[in-house]
N, CA, C and O atoms as a DFTB+ gen file, in Angstrom:
376 C
 N C O
     1  1      24.666       1.362     -16.532
     2  2      24.190       0.301     -15.609
     3  2      22.873       1.086     -14.757
     4  3      23.031       2.101     -14.079
     5  1      21.747       0.480     -14.926
     6  2      20.764       1.291     -14.036
     7  2      20.728       0.629     -12.514
     8  3      20.940      -0.557     -12.261
     9  1      20.441       1.576     -11.652
    10  2      20.313       1.059     -10.316
    11  2      18.669       0.963     -10.148
    12  3      17.893       1.643     -10.820
    13  1      18.297       0.080      -9.219
    14  2      17.042      -0.159      -8.710
    15  2      16.547       1.111      -7.884
    16  3      17.308       1.691      -7.110
    17  1      15.278       1.495      -8.083
    18  2      14.941       2.533      -7.207
    19  2      14.723       2.261      -5.758
    20  3      14.414       1.109      -5.454
    21  1      14.841       3.168      -4.812
    22  2      14.664       2.899      -3.482
    23  2      13.306       2.541      -3.255
    24  3      12.422       3.252      -3.733
    25  1      12.958       1.282      -2.424
    26  2      11.729       0.769      -2.235
    27  2      10.970       1.997      -1.314
    28  3      11.544       2.701      -0.483
    29  1       9.605       2.059      -1.669
    30  2       8.729       3.093      -1.065
    31  2       8.224       2.314       0.190
    32  3       8.141       2.993       1.213
    33  1       7.893       1.070       0.272
    34  2       7.316       0.482       1.516
    35  2       8.223      -0.224       2.195
    36  3       8.956      -0.810       1.398
    37  1       8.577      -0.487       3.592
    38  2       9.240      -1.120       4.278
    39  2       8.593      -2.188       5.295
    40  3       7.598      -1.737       5.863
    41  1       8.853      -3.172       5.559
    42  2       8.438      -4.125       6.503
    43  2       9.104      -4.172       7.797
    44  3      10.119      -4.869       7.798
    45  1       8.794      -3.607       8.914
    46  2       9.491      -3.567      10.118
    47  2       8.896      -4.621      11.059
    48  3       7.679      -4.759      11.184
    49  1       9.804      -5.363      11.718
    50  2       9.284      -6.439      12.884
    51  2       9.249      -5.483      14.086
    52  3      10.083      -4.590      14.236
    53  1       8.314      -5.703      14.866
    54  2       8.130      -5.086      16.053
    55  2       8.156      -6.254      17.226
    56  3       8.903      -6.106      18.193
    57  1       7.600      -7.020      17.144
    58  2       7.915      -8.251      18.247
    59  2       7.950      -9.548      17.509
    60  3       7.867      -9.499      16.282
    61  1       8.048     -10.556      18.030
    62  2       8.105     -11.835      17.402
    63  2       7.054     -12.224      16.475
    64  3       7.265     -12.961      15.512
    65  1       5.801     -11.674      16.800
    66  2       4.473     -11.846      16.109
    67  2       3.992     -10.675      15.467
    68  3       2.901     -10.749      14.900
    69  1       4.554      -9.723      15.461
    70  2       3.917      -8.243      14.940
    71  2       5.005      -7.426      14.172
    72  3       6.158      -7.264      14.571
    73  1       4.416      -6.878      12.881
    74  2       5.246      -6.157      12.020
    75  2       4.281      -4.861      11.631
    76  3       3.055      -4.874      11.735
    77  1       4.964      -3.899      11.228
    78  2       4.276      -2.620      10.612
    79  2       4.623      -2.390       9.255
    80  3       5.728      -2.850       8.967
    81  1       4.004      -1.803       8.309
    82  2       4.475      -1.581       6.892
    83  2       4.550       0.005       6.942
    84  3       3.630       0.783       7.196
    85  1       5.617       0.237       6.697
    86  2       5.987       1.927       6.621
    87  2       6.166       2.397       5.120
    88  3       6.766       1.826       4.209
    89  1       5.456       3.636       5.116
    90  2       5.663       4.557       3.728
    91  2       6.624       5.262       3.913
    92  3       6.463       6.174       4.724
    93  1       7.934       5.126       3.268
    94  2       9.123       5.872       3.425
    95  2       8.891       7.099       2.639
    96  3       9.773       7.959       2.651
    97  1       7.786       7.290       1.942
    98  2       7.628       8.805       1.377
    99  2       7.216       9.831       2.572
   100  3       7.166      11.039       2.341
   101  1       6.974       9.393       3.633
   102  2       6.625      10.352       4.811
   103  2       7.541      10.037       5.965
   104  3       7.953       8.920       6.278
   105  1       7.764      11.039       6.475
   106  2       8.621      10.998       7.777
   107  2       8.123      10.189       8.920
   108  3       6.924       9.927       9.013
   109  1       9.053       9.756       9.853
   110  2       8.339       8.694      10.775
   111  2       7.395       9.455      11.703
   112  3       6.583       8.780      12.336
   113  1       7.404      10.659      11.846
   114  2       6.483      11.682      12.889
   115  2       5.149      11.928      12.211
   116  3       4.157      12.379      12.783
   117  1       5.231      11.568      10.871
   118  2       3.889      11.751       9.922
   119  2       2.763      10.496      10.237
   120  3       3.144       9.329      10.152
   121  1       1.543      10.778      10.557
   122  2       0.686       9.718      10.692
   123  2       0.863       8.734       9.458
   124  3       0.896       7.512       9.597
   125  1       0.962       9.315       8.369
   126  2       0.787       8.602       7.030
   127  2       1.844       7.626       7.001
   128  3       1.690       6.751       6.149
   129  1       2.858       7.552       7.699
   130  2       4.177       6.821       7.474
   131  2       3.766       5.288       7.855
   132  3       4.289       4.387       7.199
   133  1       2.868       4.972       8.868
   134  2       2.474       3.759       9.154
   135  2       1.352       3.219       8.119
   136  3       0.276       3.813       8.194
   137  1       1.421       2.441       7.404
   138  2       0.449       1.866       6.367
   139  2      -0.387       0.674       7.078
   140  3      -1.604       0.718       6.904
   141  1       0.012      -0.141       7.679
   142  2      -0.582      -1.316       8.021
   143  2       0.096      -1.939       9.345
   144  3       1.313      -1.860       9.515
   145  1      -0.786      -2.582      10.300
   146  2      -0.170      -3.513      11.442
   147  2      -0.447      -4.934      10.977
   148  3      -1.523      -5.258      10.472
   149  1       0.620      -5.810      11.178
   150  2       0.364      -6.954      10.678
   151  2       0.619      -7.985      11.873
   152  3       1.713      -8.000      12.436
   153  1      -0.455      -8.877      12.260
   154  2      -0.222      -9.688      13.375
   155  2      -0.185     -11.178      12.859
   156  3      -0.798     -11.478      11.835
   157  1       0.626     -12.223      13.661
   158  2       0.808     -13.488      13.189
   159  2      -0.277     -14.150      13.961
   160  3      -0.320     -13.980      15.180
   161  1      -1.276     -14.991      13.272
   162  2      -2.281     -15.667      13.836
   163  2      -1.805     -17.168      14.132
   164  3      -1.999     -17.739      15.205
   165  1      -1.240     -17.649      13.170
   166  2      -0.611     -19.090      13.205
   167  2       0.688     -19.089      12.197
   168  3       1.055     -18.113      11.543
   169  1       1.191     -20.140      12.205
   170  2       2.339     -20.240      11.263
   171  2       2.024     -20.027       9.808
   172  3       2.934     -19.781       9.016
   173  1       0.879     -20.106       9.462
   174  2       0.470     -20.077       8.069
   175  2      -0.503     -18.942       7.779
   176  3      -1.097     -18.809       6.709
   177  1      -0.598     -18.223       8.719
   178  2      -1.658     -16.974       8.632
   179  2      -1.365     -15.674       9.326
   180  3      -0.926     -15.707      10.475
   181  1      -1.569     -14.558       8.729
   182  2      -1.565     -13.314       9.232
   183  2      -2.496     -12.538       9.129
   184  3      -2.991     -12.598       8.003
   185  1      -3.088     -11.657       9.942
   186  2      -4.081     -10.629      10.127
   187  2      -3.461      -9.132       9.914
   188  3      -2.553      -8.684      10.614
   189  1      -4.004      -8.522       8.989
   190  2      -3.601      -7.123       8.886
   191  2      -4.665      -6.070       9.321
   192  3      -5.854      -6.279       9.080
   193  1      -4.289      -5.047       9.901
   194  2      -5.129      -3.894      10.353
   195  2      -4.578      -2.730       9.340
   196  3      -3.428      -2.302       9.437
   197  1      -5.353      -2.338       8.523
   198  2      -5.013      -1.333       7.492
   199  2      -5.245       0.084       8.198
   200  3      -6.385       0.357       8.575
   201  1      -4.287       0.920       8.375
   202  2      -4.392       2.323       8.692
   203  2      -4.563       3.283       7.678
   204  3      -4.583       4.474       7.989
   205  1      -4.698       2.901       6.417
   206  2      -5.150       3.457       5.305
   207  2      -6.350       2.843       4.637
   208  3      -6.563       1.644       4.815
   209  1      -7.123       3.538       3.910
   210  2      -8.315       3.051       3.248
   211  2      -7.899       2.500       1.884
   212  3      -7.997       3.110       0.820
   213  1      -7.406       1.224       2.066
   214  2      -6.883       0.503       0.946
   215  2      -7.893      -0.773       0.676
   216  3      -8.386      -1.433       1.591
   217  1      -8.124      -1.016      -0.743
   218  2      -8.942      -2.084      -1.084
   219  2      -8.312      -3.558      -1.011
   220  3      -8.410      -4.319      -1.973
   221  1      -7.710      -3.898       0.086
   222  2      -7.010      -5.188       0.236
   223  2      -7.565      -6.160       1.125
   224  3      -8.629      -5.872       1.673
   225  1      -6.997      -7.320       1.374
   226  2      -7.549      -8.290       2.173
   227  2      -7.126      -8.058       3.620
   228  3      -6.176      -7.318       3.877
   229  1      -7.803      -8.668       4.537
   230  2      -7.197      -8.560       5.909
   231  2      -6.593      -9.693       6.469
   232  3      -6.237      -9.678       7.647
   233  1      -6.416     -10.814       5.649
   234  2      -5.932     -12.068       5.919
   235  2      -4.915     -12.631       4.762
   236  3      -5.309     -12.746       3.602
   237  1      -3.750     -12.931       5.106
   238  2      -2.791     -13.483       4.244
   239  2      -2.016     -14.597       4.703
   240  3      -2.074     -14.897       5.896
   241  1      -1.202     -15.337       3.801
   242  2      -0.450     -16.376       4.139
   243  2       0.632     -15.942       4.968
   244  3       0.889     -16.415       6.075
   245  1       1.340     -14.901       4.315
   246  2       2.721     -14.572       4.914
   247  2       2.789     -12.925       5.144
   248  3       2.043     -12.172       4.518
   249  1       3.651     -12.504       5.999
   250  2       3.895     -11.024       5.922
   251  2       4.223     -10.546       4.659
   252  3       3.603      -9.552       4.280
   253  1       5.106     -11.056       3.881
   254  2       5.628     -10.780       2.749
   255  2       4.584     -10.618       1.578
   256  3       4.651      -9.713       0.746
   257  1       3.555     -11.650       1.607
   258  2       2.382     -11.314       0.831
   259  2       1.747      -9.819       0.900
   260  3       1.417      -9.127      -0.063
   261  1       1.659      -9.502       2.249
   262  2       0.928      -8.434       2.486
   263  2       1.846      -7.223       1.805
   264  3       1.312      -6.369       1.097
   265  1       3.256      -7.226       2.077
   266  2       3.932      -6.112       1.394
   267  2       3.784      -6.156      -0.152
   268  3       3.667      -5.169      -0.878
   269  1       3.809      -7.467      -0.544
   270  2       3.642      -7.480      -2.188
   271  2       2.352      -6.893      -2.806
   272  3       2.231      -6.342      -3.900
   273  1       1.381      -7.142      -1.827
   274  2       0.077      -6.643      -2.303
   275  2       0.093      -5.043      -2.126
   276  3      -0.454      -4.325      -2.963
   277  1       0.679      -4.574      -1.111
   278  2       0.671      -2.975      -1.106
   279  2       1.427      -2.454      -2.346
   280  3       0.962      -1.535      -3.020
   281  1       2.703      -3.108      -2.665
   282  2       3.529      -2.626      -3.671
   283  2       2.815      -2.814      -5.139
   284  3       3.002      -2.135      -6.148
   285  1       1.950      -3.927      -4.958
   286  2       1.308      -4.086      -6.325
   287  2       0.266      -3.176      -6.647
   288  3       0.050      -2.790      -7.795
   289  1      -0.504      -2.765      -5.455
   290  2      -1.585      -1.699      -5.601
   291  2      -1.126      -0.709      -6.034
   292  3      -1.684      -0.130      -6.966
   293  1       0.264      -0.146      -5.354
   294  2       0.676       1.279      -5.843
   295  2       1.118       1.149      -7.228
   296  3       0.909       2.159      -7.900
   297  1       1.718       0.098      -7.879
   298  2       2.102       0.100      -9.401
   299  2       0.916       0.191     -10.036
   300  3       0.873       0.935     -11.016
   301  1      -0.181      -0.465      -9.668
   302  2      -1.375      -0.532     -10.585
   303  2      -2.055       0.887     -10.563
   304  3      -2.722       1.196     -11.550
   305  1      -1.950       1.699      -9.609
   306  2      -2.738       2.973      -9.440
   307  2      -1.830       3.776     -10.253
   308  3      -2.465       4.639     -10.858
   309  1      -0.497       3.811     -10.505
   310  2       0.305       4.661     -11.129
   311  2       0.405       4.146     -12.549
   312  3       1.021       4.799     -13.391
   313  1      -0.193       2.973     -12.849
   314  2      -0.179       2.592     -14.306
   315  2      -1.486       3.088     -15.336
   316  3      -1.648       2.805     -16.522
   317  1      -2.258       3.841     -14.532
   318  2      -3.576       4.254     -15.337
   319  2      -3.165       5.278     -15.974
   320  3      -2.164       5.833     -15.522
   321  1      -3.705       5.745     -17.011
   322  2      -3.848       6.804     -17.893
   323  2      -4.695       7.962     -17.279
   324  3      -5.799       7.769     -16.771
   325  1      -4.089       9.183     -17.366
   326  2      -5.090      10.314     -16.632
   327  2      -6.284      10.415     -17.679
   328  3      -6.293      10.238     -18.897
   329  1      -7.307      10.767     -16.767
   330  2      -8.545      11.062     -17.337
   331  2      -8.509      12.275     -18.347
   332  3      -7.957      13.282     -17.903
   333  1      -8.975      12.342     -19.549
   334  2      -8.994      13.413     -20.309
   335  2     -10.055      14.291     -19.849
   336  3     -11.056      13.853     -19.282
   337  1      -9.843      15.600     -20.098
   338  2     -10.834      16.630     -19.815
   339  2     -11.139      17.415     -20.975
   340  3     -10.316      18.113     -21.568
   341  1     -12.648      17.246     -21.357
   342  2     -12.715      18.011     -22.746
   343  2     -12.591      19.538     -22.786
   344  3     -12.919      20.288     -21.867
   345  1     -12.122      19.869     -23.860
   346  2     -11.641      21.205     -24.038
   347  2     -13.055      22.216     -24.146
   348  3     -12.989      23.429     -23.946
   349  1     -14.128      21.614     -24.441
   350  2     -15.444      22.478     -24.404
   351  2     -16.281      21.942     -23.416
   352  3     -16.161      20.792     -22.991
   353  1     -17.232      22.845     -22.992
   354  2     -18.122      22.295     -21.821
   355  2     -19.291      21.417     -22.823
   356  3     -19.560      21.722     -23.985
   357  1     -19.785      20.467     -22.183
   358  2     -20.911      19.748     -22.746
   359  2     -22.241      20.677     -23.420
   360  3     -22.504      21.741     -22.860
   361  1     -22.824      20.377     -24.272
   362  2     -23.807      21.077     -24.922
   363  2     -25.023      20.700     -24.125
   364  3     -25.217      19.534     -23.781
   365  1     -25.911      21.765     -23.807
   366  2     -27.336      21.681     -23.082
   367  2     -28.416      20.999     -24.089
   368  3     -28.648      21.346     -25.247
   369  1     -28.944      20.069     -23.443
   370  2     -30.141      19.492     -24.209
   371  2     -31.227      20.537     -24.142
   372  3     -31.453      21.204     -23.132
   373  1     -31.920      20.645     -25.338
   374  2     -32.981      21.423     -25.584
   375  2     -34.217      20.515     -25.884
   376  3     -35.308      21.023     -26.140
């Protein structure tokens, strides 16, 4: 029986309308531990302040959509093949 891996990102509620997304790969005293701050604007919309340079939206419907997008971005970046490096240097044009 296979176990699910530990989640890397966790959503923590700070106040009734504010959350942070933490990267559990880093210790709590590491600045990279906090990925984003999420603020509830209305019942149907949240705004995100990214603390990392991520190509993601700043407005979502729910906080859970923000967490899903962060996890999806991580999975897509891991899914790419490494770039092959040629064994010989390029030929000079004459």
